[in-house]
C-alpha positions in Angstrom: 111.3 68.3 99.5 109.1 65.5 100.2 105.4 65.3 98.0 103.1 62.9 99.4 99.2 63.0 97.9 96.5 64.2 100.3 95.6 60.6 101.2 98.9 59.6 102.6 99.5 62.5 104.3 96.3 62.8 106.4 98.6 59.0 107.6 101.5 60.5 107.9 101.0 63.8 109.1 103.0 63.5 112.5 105.9 62.0 110.3 105.6 65.0 108.2 105.5 67.6 110.7 108.6 66.0 111.8 109.9 66.6 108.5 109.0 70.6 108.1 110.3 71.2 111.9 113.7 69.6 110.5 114.0 72.4 107.9 111.9 70.5 104.8 109.2 71.6 102.8 106.6 69.2 102.0 104.2 69.4 99.2 100.7 68.0 99.1 99.3 66.8 95.7 96.4 65.7 94.8 96.3 62.9 92.2 99.5 64.0 91.6 99.3 67.7 91.1 100.9 69.8 93.7 98.4 71.8 95.4 99.9 73.1 98.6 103.0 73.4 100.6 104.1 73.0 104.5 106.7 75.0 105.7 108.1 75.7 109.1 106.2 78.9 110.6 108.8 81.3 111.7 106.5 84.0 113.0 105.9 88.1 112.1 109.8 89.4 110.5 109.7 92.2 113.1 107.4 92.8 116.0 104.3 95.8 114.5 104.7 99.2 115.9 101.6 100.6 116.3 101.9 104.2 114.9 104.8 104.0 113.3 103.3 106.1 109.9 101.8 108.7 111.9 101.8 111.6 109.8 101.9 109.7 106.5 98.7 109.0 106.1 95.8 111.2 105.7 91.9 110.6 104.9 90.2 113.3 102.4 87.5 115.5 104.1 85.2 114.0 101.3 85.9 110.1 101.8 82.6 109.0 103.1 80.4 110.8 100.3 79.6 109.6 97.2 78.8 111.8 94.1 75.1 112.0 93.4 75.1 109.2 90.4 76.7 106.6 92.7 74.3 107.2 95.7 71.4 106.8 93.2 72.8 103.7 92.1 73.3 102.4 95.4 70.2 103.8 96.8 71.0 106.0 99.3 69.7 108.7 97.4 66.6 109.4 95.2 66.6 109.5 91.7 67.2 113.1 90.4 64.5 113.4 87.8 
């Protein structure tokens, strides 16, 4: 693991990227306190498959309807008097 302050990392970015490509983690710190980690990009764990949850998800028929009191609060309906 390599630790660099941000000001140092700016000057050494290409070298730090090479460290990441070799499999090391790079920790970026601000005033000595770790704030970010640079790791190698591996891409998605597996390709997404559209429609893989077909039949498992449903939306209630009243999904877009708000109760009267909430609709009034959001100014979508005249206040009930």
